[in-house]
N, C-alpha and C positions, 0 to 999 in steps of 0.2 A: 128441229132435233128431232133424233128417232126416240120412242119410248126408252130402248136401250141405252143411248145415251143420258136422258133425261133422269133414269134410275141411278146410272153411275153417279153421275153429277150429284145429286142429291143424297148419296151414299148410302141407298136400297139397294145394298148387293144382291139379298135374296130374290127382291125383285126383276132385278138385271139378271141374276140367275136362270129364272122361269122364263123371262122375257126372251134370251139369246138361244137357253134350251128349244122352246119353243120355234124361232126361226129358223135354226137349223134343220128340225124337222119339216116344216112349212118347205124350205126350199132344198132340203135333201141333201145336204150339205152337212160335214162333222169336221170339226179343225181340230188340227193336232198339233199342241205347241210344241216348242223345243227342237226347230227345225234349221236343219243349218243354209245362212240365208245363199242364194245362188249358187247351189248344188248343184240342184240339176233343173232346168226349164222345161216345162210342157204337161201333158196329159201321158199318164203311165198305166197299163194295168198291170196284175200280177203274171208274171212267168207261166207259172203252175198255180192252179187250184184257186183259193178266194184270198181275199184282201187280208193280210199279217191283222194281229190284233194291233190295238195302240199303241201298247209298248215297244211292242216289233217295229211298228213304223217311227216312232222316235228313234232307234238305233238304227234304221235302217236309212233315215233324214240328215244322218249324221258322218253319213259314209258313202262317198259316192261308188266306190267299189262293191260294197254294198247293196246298195240302191240298183244298182244296174244286173248285179247277177238277178236279184228278185225282182225287178220290174223290164217291161218294154214300151216303150212309145207307142201310143195310140190314137191313131190320127185321124180315125172315125168317132170318138168322141171328144174330142177336143171343143169342136164348138157348142155341142150341147154341156160339157162342163163348167167350159168359159160362161158361158149364159148362167148355169145355175150359181156358179162363182159369185158373179157381178148382181147377182139378186139379193145373196146375203150381205156382200158387202155394201149395197146402198142401203138396204136396209136397215142394218146393223148400226151406219154411221162410222163402223170403222174400218176405214181403207185399209190403215196401217197394217191390220191383221195378214196383209199382204208381205209383210217385212220376214215374218221368223213362224209361221206356217204354215203345215202340209194341210190338203183338203182334201177328204175321200169326198166322191159324187156316188152316194150309195148305188141309186139306179143303173149307173154308168158300169158301175165296178172298178171306179177309176181313181185315180192319187193326181190330185194335181199341187204344182209345184209351180210359183210363180216367179219366175226371171223376167227378162225382157222379152221373150215369145210372146207369154201367157199378159204380161203388163201391157201388150200394145192391143193387145186384140179387147183388154179391158176397155180402153180407152180412159176416156177420162176419170173414172172413179181412182184408176191407181195413180194418178196425179195428183190427187188431193191429199194437202198435208196432214203431218201425223196429229192429232187431237188428244188434246191432256187424258181425256178418256179411256184411252187407248195404257195408258198405265195403269189407271185404277183396274181394267176389265184386266190387265195380265196379273194384275197383286192378287185379286180376290174373286175372282171367277173360278169354278174347275172346269175345263174341258172334258166331256163325257164322250 
């Protein structure tokens, strides 16, 4: 059991928040909530300029048309982005974050959406069942 899952299970949500924030920093990945599952699949970079702010990413993650206008697939960043995401999922113990989150891999200037292609590349971590702590995560932790 990971320290994050232990903290969630024990109801120590401030500890869980610190643990998740540190893990995101270590892995170089930021999770963005409220993503429409299955909207897009792959690793993407902005068509123009910088990555949008998290609030804008949430809005873009709910509309295929808006997402498509803002991003282009980045095949060169695919493998390292998937590796960073795999590390976050393994070390957090919460693979079900794939279900409804976008992920920003800062060093690659990339956004990852985990549909069939990304899940296949993630391997067994993407096949793990939903754990009850994922519900606690969604209810009590803030994504920054």
